[in-house]
N, CA, C and O of each residue as an XYZ file, in Angstrom:
536
protein
N      20.823     17.125     47.040
C      20.812     18.366     47.803
C      21.899     19.288     47.265
O      23.004     18.833     46.968
N      21.601     20.565     47.138
C      22.536     21.542     46.617
C      23.298     22.187     47.763
O      22.704     22.666     48.729
N      24.626     22.192     47.644
C      25.432     22.854     48.672
C      25.545     24.330     48.341
O      25.492     24.702     47.168
N      25.698     25.177     49.342
C      25.824     26.614     49.076
C      27.051     26.916     48.217
O      28.077     26.242     48.311
N      26.922     27.932     47.389
C      28.009     28.327     46.497
C      29.117     29.037     47.261
O      30.294     28.831     46.962
N      28.780     29.843     48.212
C      29.794     30.594     48.951
C      29.542     32.081     48.838
O      28.784     32.517     47.971
N      30.162     32.861     49.693
C      29.855     34.283     49.785
C      30.577     35.169     48.769
O      30.225     36.340     48.629
N      31.574     34.643     48.059
C      32.377     35.493     47.174
C      31.745     35.623     45.797
O      31.282     34.624     45.247
N      31.708     36.832     45.215
C      31.239     36.977     43.842
C      32.227     36.308     42.888
O      33.429     36.282     43.149
N      31.717     35.772     41.790
C      32.537     35.078     40.805
C      32.106     35.463     39.402
O      30.931     35.732     39.153
N      33.064     35.488     38.493
C      32.797     35.735     37.072
C      33.098     34.448     36.324
O      34.146     33.835     36.533
N      32.183     34.035     35.453
C      32.355     32.827     34.653
C      32.180     33.192     33.182
O      31.134     33.711     32.791
N      33.189     32.926     32.373
C      33.111     33.189     30.930
C      32.414     32.017     30.241
O      32.764     30.859     30.471
N      31.433     32.319     29.402
C      30.657     31.274     28.735
C      31.562     30.267     28.027
O      31.327     29.061     28.096
N      32.595     30.765     27.345
C      33.435     29.870     26.550
C      34.400     29.037     27.397
O      35.073     28.151     26.871
N      34.474     29.310     28.695
C      35.334     28.515     29.578
C      34.529     27.601     30.499
O      35.101     26.803     31.242
N      33.211     27.717     30.449
C      32.357     26.842     31.241
C      32.252     25.496     30.512
O      32.280     25.472     29.281
N      32.134     24.387     31.231
C      32.017     23.083     30.567
C      30.757     23.013     29.703
O      29.640     23.151     30.202
N      30.953     22.796     28.407
C      29.840     22.662     27.460
C      29.394     21.212     27.400
O      30.209     20.290     27.399
N      28.090     21.034     27.351
C      27.518     19.704     27.192
C      26.774     19.664     25.864
O      25.915     20.508     25.605
N      27.098     18.691     25.025
C      26.321     18.454     23.815
C      25.233     17.468     24.200
O      25.504     16.297     24.465
N      23.999     17.955     24.229
C      22.870     17.127     24.636
C      22.528     16.153     23.518
O      22.401     14.948     23.740
N      22.382     16.685     22.332
C      22.172     15.935     21.098
C      22.762     16.776     19.981
O      22.988     17.973     20.157
N      23.010     16.168     18.849
C      23.553     16.924     17.731
C      22.647     18.125     17.447
O      21.446     17.972     17.225
N      23.243     19.320     17.457
C      22.492     20.541     17.208
C      22.009     21.265     18.448
O      21.401     22.330     18.341
N      22.267     20.705     19.633
C      21.806     21.320     20.879
C      22.898     21.159     21.937
O      23.216     20.045     22.352
N      23.470     22.297     22.371
C      24.491     22.277     23.425
C      24.141     23.312     24.478
O      23.342     24.219     24.243
N      24.763     23.157     25.655
C      24.422     24.058     26.748
C      25.548     24.127     27.778
O      26.428     23.268     27.831
N      25.487     25.183     28.594
C      26.309     25.359     29.786
C      25.349     25.734     30.907
O      24.199     26.091     30.655
N      25.830     25.651     32.153
C      24.969     25.990     33.283
C      25.772     26.707     34.353
O      26.984     26.528     34.476
N      25.072     27.514     35.116
C      25.631     28.194     36.287
C      24.520     28.233     37.331
O      23.338     28.304     36.995
N      24.916     28.185     38.602
C      23.881     28.198     39.629
C      24.255     29.147     40.747
O      25.422     29.487     40.942
N      23.234     29.565     41.476
C      23.366     30.230     42.755
C      22.863     29.253     43.799
O      22.660     28.076     43.503
N      22.664     29.723     45.001
C      22.175     28.832     46.042
C      20.748     28.360     45.773
O      20.384     27.249     46.157
N      19.934     29.195     45.116
C      18.515     28.876     44.964
C      18.015     28.829     43.530
O      16.810     28.704     43.311
N      18.903     28.924     42.546
C      18.474     28.897     41.144
C      19.589     28.320     40.279
O      20.767     28.383     40.631
N      19.193     27.759     39.145
C      20.127     27.255     38.158
C      19.699     27.808     36.816
O      18.509     27.842     36.501
N      20.681     28.248     36.015
C      20.420     28.839     34.711
C      21.204     28.059     33.665
O      22.386     27.772     33.855
N      20.547     27.715     32.561
C      21.258     27.111     31.437
C      21.257     28.083     30.266
O      20.266     28.766     30.009
N      22.383     28.134     29.560
C      22.492     28.847     28.298
C      22.503     27.773     27.231
O      23.353     26.883     27.250
N      21.569     27.850     26.303
C      21.348     26.793     25.323
C      21.543     27.329     23.917
O      21.047     28.404     23.577
N      22.273     26.570     23.096
C      22.465     26.919     21.694
C      21.822     25.844     20.837
O      22.172     24.667     20.920
N      20.864     26.274     20.002
C      20.177     25.378     19.076
C      20.631     25.724     17.662
O      20.504     26.870     17.231
N      21.156     24.746     16.943
C      21.566     24.944     15.558
C      20.348     24.827     14.645
O      19.422     24.071     14.941
N      20.341     25.577     13.528
C      19.236     25.441     12.575
C      19.056     23.977     12.174
O      20.033     23.264     11.942
N      17.823     23.544     12.095
C      17.519     22.174     11.705
C      17.442     21.189     12.855
O      17.048     20.042     12.648
N      17.810     21.603     14.068
C      17.716     20.702     15.224
C      16.263     20.270     15.409
O      15.345     21.078     15.278
N      16.067     18.994     15.714
C      14.729     18.482     15.983
C      14.664     17.956     17.404
O      15.556     17.234     17.848
N      13.624     18.312     18.104
C      13.419     17.940     19.505
C      13.298     16.429     19.672
O      12.821     15.728     18.779
N      13.733     15.946     20.820
C      13.569     14.530     21.164
C      12.195     14.276     21.775
O      11.882     13.143     22.140
N      11.373     15.318     21.889
C      10.045     15.162     22.470
C       9.873     16.031     23.701
O      10.775     16.771     24.092
N       8.719     15.929     24.294
C       8.407     16.756     25.452
C       8.912     16.125     26.743
O       9.086     14.911     26.839
N       9.140     16.979     27.724
C       9.499     16.560     29.075
C       8.779     17.495     30.039
O       8.159     18.465     29.604
N       8.849     17.225     31.318
C       8.233     18.101     32.311
C       8.999     17.984     33.617
O       9.764     17.041     33.816
N       8.791     18.948     34.504
C       9.420     18.955     35.825
C       8.497     19.689     36.795
O       7.600     20.416     36.366
N       8.708     19.505     38.093
C       7.747     19.992     39.090
C       7.930     21.448     39.514
O       7.607     21.798     40.650
N       8.435     22.297     38.634
C       8.600     23.715     38.958
C       8.542     24.524     37.684
O       8.750     23.988     36.596
N       8.259     25.818     37.806
C       8.183     26.712     36.653
C       9.535     26.824     35.956
O      10.587     26.620     36.562
N       9.479     27.151     34.677
C      10.671     27.432     33.880
C      10.437     28.746     33.156
O       9.375     28.961     32.571
N      11.425     29.619     33.198
C      11.396     30.853     32.413
C      12.382     30.679     31.275
O      13.568     30.453     31.516
N      11.905     30.781     30.018
C      12.738     30.578     28.837
C      12.849     31.889     28.066
O      11.893     32.346     27.440
N      14.042     32.484     28.129
C      14.347     33.731     27.427
C      15.000     33.390     26.088
O      15.849     32.502     26.026
N      14.618     34.079     25.027
C      15.256     33.897     23.725
C      15.969     35.200     23.378
O      15.351     36.261     23.297
N      17.299     35.096     23.172
C      18.130     36.269     22.899
C      18.552     36.385     21.448
O      18.915     37.474     21.004
N      18.514     35.287     20.690
C      18.737     35.353     19.240
C      17.960     34.222     18.589
O      17.806     33.143     19.161
N      17.474     34.489     17.384
C      16.680     33.494     16.666
C      15.271     33.396     17.210
O      14.809     34.258     17.957
N      14.597     32.319     16.817
C      13.218     32.059     17.241
C      13.087     30.591     17.604
O      13.566     29.720     16.877
N      12.444     30.318     18.720
C      12.117     28.952     19.119
C      10.613     28.738     18.993
O       9.815     29.611     19.335
N      10.247     27.575     18.502
C       8.851     27.158     18.551
C       8.726     26.171     19.696
O       9.352     25.111     19.689
N       7.920     26.525     20.668
C       7.668     25.660     21.821
C       6.346     24.943     21.626
O       5.399     25.501     21.073
N       6.292     23.717     22.080
C       5.032     23.018     22.265
C       4.906     22.867     23.776
O       5.717     22.198     24.417
N       3.880     23.498     24.331
C       3.637     23.473     25.779
C       2.251     22.872     25.969
O       1.239     23.490     25.639
N       2.222     21.651     26.507
C       0.964     20.921     26.540
C       0.566     20.623     25.111
O       1.316     19.971     24.385
N      -0.591     21.085     24.695
C      -1.009     20.900     23.301
C      -1.027     22.225     22.540
O      -1.657     22.337     21.488
N      -0.332     23.223     23.081
C      -0.291     24.555     22.470
C       1.062     24.814     21.809
O       2.103     24.529     22.402
N       1.058     25.351     20.588
C       2.285     25.751     19.882
C       2.466     27.251     20.038
O       1.539     28.025     19.799
N       3.676     27.661     20.446
C       3.961     29.076     20.689
C       5.280     29.458     20.029
O       6.292     28.790     20.241
N       5.284     30.525     19.231
C       6.525     31.060     18.672
C       7.096     32.066     19.663
O       6.393     32.967     20.120
N       8.375     31.906     19.990
C       9.043     32.790     20.937
C      10.247     33.394     20.222
O      11.295     32.755     20.125
N      10.105     34.628     19.718
C      11.201     35.267     18.984
C      12.217     35.927     19.916
O      11.975     36.082     21.113
N      13.338     36.307     19.351
C      14.366     37.039     20.088
C      13.741     38.224     20.810
O      12.897     38.931     20.260
N      14.172     38.427     22.055
C      13.632     39.524     22.844
C      12.373     39.166     23.593
O      11.654     40.049     24.061
N      12.092     37.863     23.714
C      10.874     37.408     24.395
C      11.220     36.397     25.468
O      12.303     35.812     25.483
N      10.264     36.209     26.368
C      10.406     35.194     27.420
C       9.091     34.441     27.532
O       8.015     35.025     27.411
N       9.191     33.146     27.763
C       8.035     32.277     27.931
C       8.073     31.683     29.330
O       9.104     31.163     29.756
N       6.967     31.755     30.043
C       6.840     31.071     31.333
C       6.138     29.746     31.085
O       5.030     29.700     30.551
N       6.808     28.666     31.485
C       6.243     27.330     31.361
C       5.844     26.880     32.764
O       6.705     26.730     33.631
N       4.551     26.662     32.997
C       4.103     26.279     34.336
C       4.640     24.918     34.768
O       4.903     24.052     33.933
N       4.795     24.742     36.042
C       5.254     23.479     36.622
C       4.367     22.331     36.166
O       3.146     22.463     36.091
N       4.999     21.203     35.865
C       4.277     19.982     35.548
C       3.725     19.878     34.144
O       3.185     18.831     33.784
N       3.838     20.934     33.322
C       3.273     20.908     31.975
C       4.328     20.387     30.993
O       5.435     20.923     30.948
N       4.004     19.352     30.203
C       4.955     18.850     29.205
C       5.295     19.940     28.187
O       4.435     20.722     27.782
N       6.579     19.974     27.780
C       7.014     20.994     26.826
C       8.274     20.544     26.101
O       8.993     19.655     26.558
N       8.520     21.172     24.972
C       9.718     20.957     24.163
C       9.844     22.111     23.191
O       8.907     22.893     23.029
N      11.013     22.229     22.531
C      11.199     23.355     21.612
C      12.135     22.981     20.473
O      12.946     22.060     20.579
N      11.997     23.728     19.375
C      12.853     23.586     18.198
C      13.103     24.962     17.609
O      12.238     25.835     17.678
N      14.303     25.167     17.018
C      14.573     26.449     16.372
C      13.793     26.560     15.065
O      13.530     25.566     14.388
N      13.437     27.782     14.736
C      12.745     28.087     13.489
C      13.677     28.971     12.660
O      14.219     29.946     13.180
N      13.870     28.650     11.389
C      14.685     29.491     10.520
C      16.140     29.055     10.452
O      16.495     27.948     10.858
N      16.979     29.954      9.925
C      18.379     29.645      9.636
C      19.354     30.241     10.630
O      20.564     30.175     10.411
N      18.869     30.819     11.713
C      19.738     31.470     12.693
C      19.947     30.564     13.906
O      19.022     29.882     14.348
N      21.178     30.563     14.442
C      21.434     29.862     15.703
C      20.607     30.546     16.786
O      20.566     31.774     16.862
N      19.960     29.759     17.608
C      19.146     30.294     18.700
C      19.956     30.250     19.990
O      20.518     29.213     20.344
N      20.013     31.387     20.694
C      20.547     31.432     22.051
C      19.356     31.618     22.980
O      18.637     32.616     22.922
N      19.177     30.628     23.832
C      18.049     30.583     24.758
C      18.613     30.413     26.165
O      19.542     29.632     26.372
N      18.056     31.138     27.131
C      18.480     31.028     28.522
C      17.276     30.573     29.337
O      16.221     31.208     29.322
N      17.455     29.458     30.052
C      16.388     28.919     30.899
C      16.744     29.129     32.362
O      17.868     28.861     32.785
N      15.772     29.611     33.128
C      15.954     29.853     34.557
C      15.080     28.864     35.316
O      13.878     28.754     35.073
N      15.719     28.142     36.247
C      15.032     27.154     37.068
C      15.240     27.506     38.536
O      16.372     27.662     38.993
N      14.140     27.628     39.267
C      14.231     27.864     40.710
C      13.106     27.069     41.353
O      11.939     27.251     41.006
N      13.439     26.209     42.266
C      14.753     25.972     42.867
C      15.708     25.291     41.887
O      15.344     25.006     40.746
N      16.921     25.037     42.344
C      17.935     24.374     41.534
C      17.410     23.013     41.073
O      16.883     22.239     41.873
N      17.560     22.729     39.775
C      17.218     21.401     39.255
C      18.349     20.451     39.614
O      19.441     20.559     39.057
N      18.114     19.542     40.516
C      19.153     18.605     40.930
C      19.627     17.723     39.779
O      20.779     17.289     39.770
N      18.748     17.450     38.802
C      19.166     16.617     37.672
C      20.139     17.337     36.747
O      20.762     16.695     35.901
N      20.288     18.660     36.887
C      21.252     19.424     36.082
C      22.426     19.939     36.909
O      23.342     20.556     36.365
N      22.406     19.697     38.193
C      23.449     20.226     39.072
C      24.848     19.793     38.666
O      25.799     20.555     38.841
N      24.999     18.579     38.124
C      26.311     18.084     37.696
C      27.001     19.054     36.739
O      28.230     19.109     36.685
N      26.213     19.813     35.988
C      26.782     20.761     35.032
C      27.474     21.935     35.716
O      28.228     22.671     35.078
N      27.224     22.111     37.001
C      27.809     23.234     37.740
C      28.884     22.787     38.724
O      29.297     23.567     39.582
N      29.339     21.551     38.612
C      30.375     21.053     39.520
C      31.638     21.910     39.479
O      32.349     22.006     40.479
N      31.921     22.525     38.348
C      33.097     23.401     38.250
C      33.018     24.539     39.264
O      34.054     25.051     39.688
N      31.823     24.940     39.658
C      31.671     26.008     40.643
C      32.092     25.548     42.032
O      32.624     26.340     42.810
N      31.860     24.275     42.354
C      32.294     23.747     43.642
C      33.816     23.796     43.739
O      34.365     24.170     44.775
N      34.493     23.417     42.658
C      35.955     23.481     42.603
C      36.390     24.930     42.704
O      37.341     25.253     43.416
N      35.690     25.805     41.985
C      36.028     27.228     41.985
C      35.963     27.799     43.395
O      36.857     28.540     43.804
N      34.920     27.465     44.140
C      34.779     27.986     45.491
C      35.835     27.425     46.447
O      36.105     28.006     47.498
N      36.426     26.292     46.069
C      37.459     25.686     46.921
C      38.781     26.432     46.817
O      39.728     26.126     47.542
N      38.849     27.426     45.905
C      40.048     28.251     45.903
C      40.710     28.462     44.552
O      41.725     29.156     44.492
N      40.191     27.903     43.466
C      40.816     28.139     42.174
C      40.413     29.506     41.632
O      39.586     30.200     42.223
N      41.002     29.883     40.508
C      40.740     31.185     39.911
C      39.363     31.213     39.243
O      38.771     30.169     38.970
N      38.866     32.424     38.986
C      37.633     32.596     38.223
C      37.776     31.986     36.844
O      38.890     31.856     36.337
N      36.655     31.608     36.223
C      36.652     31.129     34.844
C      36.374     32.310     33.913
O      35.371     32.323     33.198
N      37.258     33.286     33.927
C      37.079     34.451     33.049
C      38.428     34.937     32.576
O      38.506     35.910     31.825
């Protein structure tokens, strides 16, 4: 269960948020509100996916630099910088960077993905009275 974040606005600097290296070539940070969780993902050129996964809610995947190739179900989709892909709930999917550019991808999950909530624990501490992460 996700606890409320609190009523105060907060600023979080990407470089001060706890980074998680998921696998070599893929790292991420996360931030959440009461009803949504967002991950910022960096894919290094040459990263290879560990395979498809799925979850019981929609995912919006924005690409801000580089190009990601997604496999959604049995469909291959190129998602270049300046694009967003909606992945329907329950559909298996995965992605890999295409080309020589680092990919910055932002994924939006609503409701909050409880399996990723641990990445936002710093916000619970922040709301308890510490300074902003900026």
